Structure formats: structure tokens, C-alpha cells
N, C-alpha and C positions, 0 to 999 in steps of 0.2 A: 231479932226482928223488932221493928217499931210497934208501939201500941197506937192504934188508930181506929177510926170508925170503919165498919165493914158490914155488909148486909147479913142479916140472919133470916132464915126461912123456917117457918113453923109448918112442917109437913102435914100435920093433922088438919090444918086449915087450907092447905094448898089443894086446888082442884085440877091443876095442870092445864089451865086455860091458855097459857102462853103469853099473856099480855106483858108480863115483866120481861120476857125475851125481847119483845119489840121495843120496850122502853129503855133497855140497857144497850146503849150504842157501842159500848166497849166489848160486848160479847162475853161478859163474865158468867152469864147464866145459860142454862140449857134445861130442857125437859127430858128427864130420864125416868123410865118406869112410871110415867104419869105424874111426876112431881118435879117442881122447879128445884134445880140444884145449883149451888155456887161452884162452878168447875174451874174457875181461874181467879183466885183471890187477888193476884197481882193486877188484874184488869178491873177490879172493883174500886171506884174512886171514893166511895164512902159518902157521896152527896145525896144518895137516895132517890135518884130520878125514877127508879123502878117502883117506888112504893105507892105513889099517889093513885094509880089506876088499878091496883090489886083489889078485886071485888070482895075478897074475904078477909083482908087485913093480915095476910100471912107473912108479910115482909116488914121487918123493922131493922133499925140500925143498932149495932152493939159495939162497944169499945173493947177491943182485945188485941192480942199480939197477932200481927198479920204481915205478909210481905209488903214491901213498899209498892205503891201504885206505879204502873208504867203504861204508857200509851200502846195500844195495839199497833201493828206495823203500818196499816194504812192511815191511821190517825197521826202517827209519827211522821209519815210522808207529808201530810198536810201541814204539820207544824214546821217541818224543815222548809217546805216551799214558802210558807208565810214568812219565815225568818229571812230567806234570801230575796224576798220581794216578788216572788212569782205571782202572777195575776190569776191563775186558774185554780188555785187551791184555797179552800176555806180556812179561816183561822182556827187554831186548835182550841175549841171551846167545848163546853159540856153539852149533852144532848137534850136540847129543848126543855130544860126543867121548868122554865117559866110557864109552860103550857100545862103543867100538871098540878092538880089540886094540892094545896099545902106547900108548894115549892116556889112561890113567887119571888123569894129572895135570891134564888140561884139564877141570876140573869147572865146571859153570855156577854162578853165584852163588846161584841159587835151589835148588841141590842136584841138578840134573839137567836133562834136556831141557825147554825151556820149554813144549813141547806136552803134557808130562805133568804140569805143575803143576796141582794141584787148586785150583779156585775155584768159587764159588757165585754165581748171578745172582739178583737180585731181580726177579721178574716181577709185573706187574699183570694181573689178569684183565680181558679185554675186556668193555666194557659192552654186551653183546649176548646174545640168547638162545642157548642151546646148540643146535647143529644137530640136526635131527630124523632125519637120515640120515647115513651115513658119507660123507665127502668122496670123490669119485671119484679113482681112481688114474690117473695119466698114463702108467704103464708099459705098453708095447705088446708086450713079448716077454720070453722067459726062455731061458737064464740071463742074469745080469748081471755076475757076477764076471769080471774080465779073464782070469783063469786058465782060465775055462770057455767064454767066448764064441767063436763062430766068425765071423770077419769075412767069410766067404764066404756066410753065410746071407742069404736074400732081404731081410730087414728092414734089413740094413746097406747094401745096394747103392744108391749114389747118395743116401744119407740125410744128414740133419743129425745128426751124431754127437756125443754128450756123453760125455766121459771125466771121471768125478767121483770125488773122494776119498771114501772110505767114510763119514767123519764128516759130510760136507756136508749130506746129506738130513736128518740129525738136528738139525743146528744151524739150518737155514733152514726155518721153518715153512711158507713158500710154495714149497718146492722143486719140487713136482709141477707146479702151474700156471705158475710163473714160469720155471723152468729146464729141466724135463724134458719138458714138453708138446711133442709133435711131433718128438721126437728118439729115435733109438736110443741105448742107453746101455751103457757098461761102467764098472765101479767097481773101485777098487784103493786100497791104502794103501802109500805109498812108505816108510813107517817100519817096518811090521810084515810086509809080504808078502815072500816069496822072489821076487825079480824075475827069476829064471831064465826065459828065454824071452819076457819082456815086450817087449824091443826088437824081436825078430823078429816078434812078433805085431802090434805097432803099425806096423811097416813094412808088414806084410801088409794092415793096415787101409787105409793110403793106396793101396797098389798094387792090391788086390783089390776093396775096397768102393768106391773112388773117391768119397769122400764129397763132398756138396755143401758142407758146412761142418763144422768141428771146433771144439767148445767144451770147454775144461777148467774145471771148477769145483773149487776147492781151498780149504783153510782157510788162515788167515793165519800159522799157526805155522810156524817155519822148516823143520821136517822135511817139511812137505807140499809144499814147492817142487819136490821131485824129480818129482812127477807131471807138471808142466808141462815140465820138462826132458826127460823120457822122450818126450813127444809131439813136441816141437820137434825133438829129435835124430832121431827116427824119420822125421819128414817130410823132413829133410835127406837121410837115407839112401835114402829112397824116391824122391827127386827130384820130390816133389809141389809144386805151386804153390798149394795151399790155405792160406789164412791160418788161424792158430790164435788163437782168441779165449780169453782167460783171465779168469775171474771169481774174485775173491778174497773169501772170506767171513770176517768176524770171528767169534770164537768164540761170540758171542751171536746170530749169524745174519744180521747186516746185510751188504750188499755194501759193501766198503770200497775196492775198486779194480777197474778193468777195464783190461786190456792187450791189444794186438793184436801178434802176432808174424807180420809179413809175411815172405814168402819173399825 
């Protein structure tokens, strides 16, 4: 194995806040037993994007023998699409390191976070008559923001629960009938939200609501990966046996991948 930079975690300093999980777009980290763990050394790029927002300084880089870095499957998909000239996929760049304190040197080739890169889609109008009535909403409760929902509410008890990235309903035209119907939902943005309290709330989702199923719908952009990591880490902390299903949407709305995170 090559000798390269890789993340090191001081467990005595780690509080299990989960911020590093959000900042690691490749999904190399997870919260296990209340502490951050490097679970996939081959997904750690050694650039240190997860370091800057750690409130206790528990994360550092060390040079040691480690597996070669490889892109996670969905980031590899984006890289392949970029190589072939596809317009819907972001370029394979690192996760917004320029926005993190002390990491201004790690700028993405496109000038910033790939999820923020502007692009325009060519749409064809469907050859059908315009609907005469509004399409029905599949939303069965309010509120929906993760900051505001109460997982002790009746509509979450034993429910099929959907945790969705904010952008997903705008990207996917069939979001309501295809992904939301029959589910209780909470939405969040791993890039822009203040995640304070999210881990505790998601742990409570598994422990209090005891969901029948949990589905995460997120976008393909690297910064969105954090929402899946939140849910999987919360399940581990809660000791739940519920499988987490992940649906990944391309920025034009198509489902490009499905994953199952079994316990």
C-alpha cells in the first residue's frame, strides 16, 4: 500500500457532533458509539475537508500506509459523465473545501463546490394536454423541515419515513407520486443547514417513531451525501435494525442510483 495523507481522529476530543460526516463528501466517516470513525480508508482523499469545522480539533492529517484513494460509486458516475461530455453531471471535484476555515488553497477546478455550478437544461414540452386541475399533493402532515418536525407525533409512529434533501422535490417532477406518497417526511440541506441537534433528532426518530422503513432521497452532488451519513450514523447510535434505502437523483431529476444500507 502507498504511504499518503489520511485522516486521524482523536477519540478523546471527539464529541460525536457529526459535523465531519457532513463535510466528508466521499462518505469515509461515520459516527459509531458516539465517536467519529474512519470506516473507509480508500474513500479518504487526504485533503482534510472535514477538519476545518471540527469544534474540538479532534481531526488531523497523518502520513501513513493506507489504501489508494478511490471515488465512491456516485462520484465516479459524475466523473464518467463529465469525461463523455454529459451536461447533467458535475465535474469530479472535491467537496467545497474552499468554504472551510484553513482550506482556501483547495479550490475546485470549476471555481467552487460542484453543487453550486450553474448549468441550464434543455427541456421538451410533453405532447399532452395541460391538466385541467392541480395535481394532488401527497404530503400528509406539517411541518416538514427537520429542524421543526417532532418524531414523537402520531404521523411518524411506525411509519414509512422519507428523509429528503431540500432540492430533491424541485429536481424530480414525479416526486410526490413516486417518492413521497404514503410516507411521513422530513427535509434538510446538509450543505446550508446548521446541523446542530440533527443527530440527536434522527436518533430519536429511530428510537421513538420506530419506523417501518426509512428512505433517504438526495441529489448526486457531493455536498448532498451528508444527509445519508446523518441517517446511517443515527441508526447506529440508536441501535436500530431498520435498513436505510438511499435514492440518488441526478440534477435533471432522474434516479441514477439506489443503495441499501443494511444494519
